[in-house]
Residue, then its C-alpha position, 0 to 999 in steps of 0.5 A: m371552638g366555635g359551635s361548641g358553647l365554650r370560648a376563650a375568655g376576652t377582656s370583656d369577660l374580665a370584669r365578670i369572670s375576676r371574682t370567682l377566678v380571684g376568690a377561689g384563690l387561681f389568681s392573686d388580683e384581676r392584674e394577674l388574671a389580665a396578663y394570664l389572658e393575655d399569654g393565652a386566654w384559651r386558658i380560661q373558657v366561658g359559656e352560658r348560663g354562667v359557665l366557666v372553666a380554667v385548664e392548664r398544662w397538668r405537668v411540662h413533662l406530661d401531655i395532659l390538659s389539666m381542668r384547674a376549675v369548673w363552675c356549672a351546672a352538674s347537668r351540663v359537665p358532660s358536654v363541657v367535659r366533651r368540648l374540653r376534650e376538643l379543646a385538649g386535642s386541638r391543642g396537642f394533648g393526649s388526655l384531660v384530667s378533671p379536678a379532684v371532685a367528690g364521689t357524690a360529683r363524679a357521675p357527670y364525669e363518668a357520663a362523659g367518658m372520663r375514669v378514675a385515675q386517683e383516689l384522694v383523701s382529705y384531713g384537717t384540724v383545728s388543734r395545735p399538735e402537741p410538741l414533738a418529743a425529738p424533732q428533727p431541725v426545720r428552718p426556712y428554705g433558701p434559693d441554694d436548696f433548690e437543687r437538692v429539693c428538685e432531687i427529693d420531689a423526683a425521688c418521692f413521687d411518679d410522673f404524675w405528681r412530681y413537679d417540674p423544676v419551674l412549677l416547683k420553684t414558684y411554689l417554693e417562692d410563692e409560699r412559705s417553704t422549708v426544709v428539714e435536715c438529718e445528720g447535717t443533709l437536707a432530707g425534705f421539705a415542705f410548702y404551705s400558705v394561708r388564705g382567707g383564714e384556711g391553712v393549706l399544707g401543699r406539699i410535704a416531701v422525704e427522701p425515701g433513704w432518710r424516712g422513719r427518722g422523724a423528718g416528715l413529722s417535723l416538717a407537718h408540725e412546723a407547718t401545722s403550729h405555723m399556719l394555725a398561730s398565723g391566723a388559721g382558724r384551720v389547716g387542711l390537706c389531701t394525699q393519696a388514698d394508697n399513701a399509707r405513710s402519709r396518712l399515719l402521719y396527719s393522723g398522729l398529727g391529730f388531722a381528722e379524716d374527711p369521710e368523702r373521698l375525693f377523686m381526679l378522672v382522666s380521659s383521651s383527647h381522641 
């Protein structure tokens, strides 16, 4: 991307960018970041005045390049987006998607020609939920559950949100993962983590045919309780604004809705 103001990060940038990228939780340590750069340095872009962008394919089955995280002044976002659109096109991607940004921060992305594709709501709680009257049995995820979990994920999410098997397996193995059973059938799963004193509920999915029986509530209750008991000062999550069932579940567990919505914006790479 000569002359664009952005370039692929190199080994000489490692010490400077690792603090930011590791601190944001994108990488566990500098060694992991170094291996990532060796495998494809173009996925970390650096520029003048501290501009730093991490990009990655959004999903294996989609030709979307995701802006995982962006560090730059708001005034520079439009030019950064335009350069990333060029990068996406040169790498064979059809679209570019932004990170989730607050409504007050979306204008620079729109100025670059991006449009809102997803509206998200964030929730948080600092209180352990009350015991459930009749919880469904939740147990740790095991490798033998993988095929069934893949089926559930595909049944619960559209192409934009569902995980490919490789990415799903990574999350299941890297985070604390649980499954719930209804009448002896694996009906849903969840994974979550605690980093830096903050708990994050990454995924809850219950197969449509098993909904309405407390499976999702049992998964969310176990995850929230475990994270707070494990040292998290707060548990947070995001869900789609139009997912009424999910929002009702979290509100019922005592999660408070953040009044500011988050948005993911998309544009063509052409």
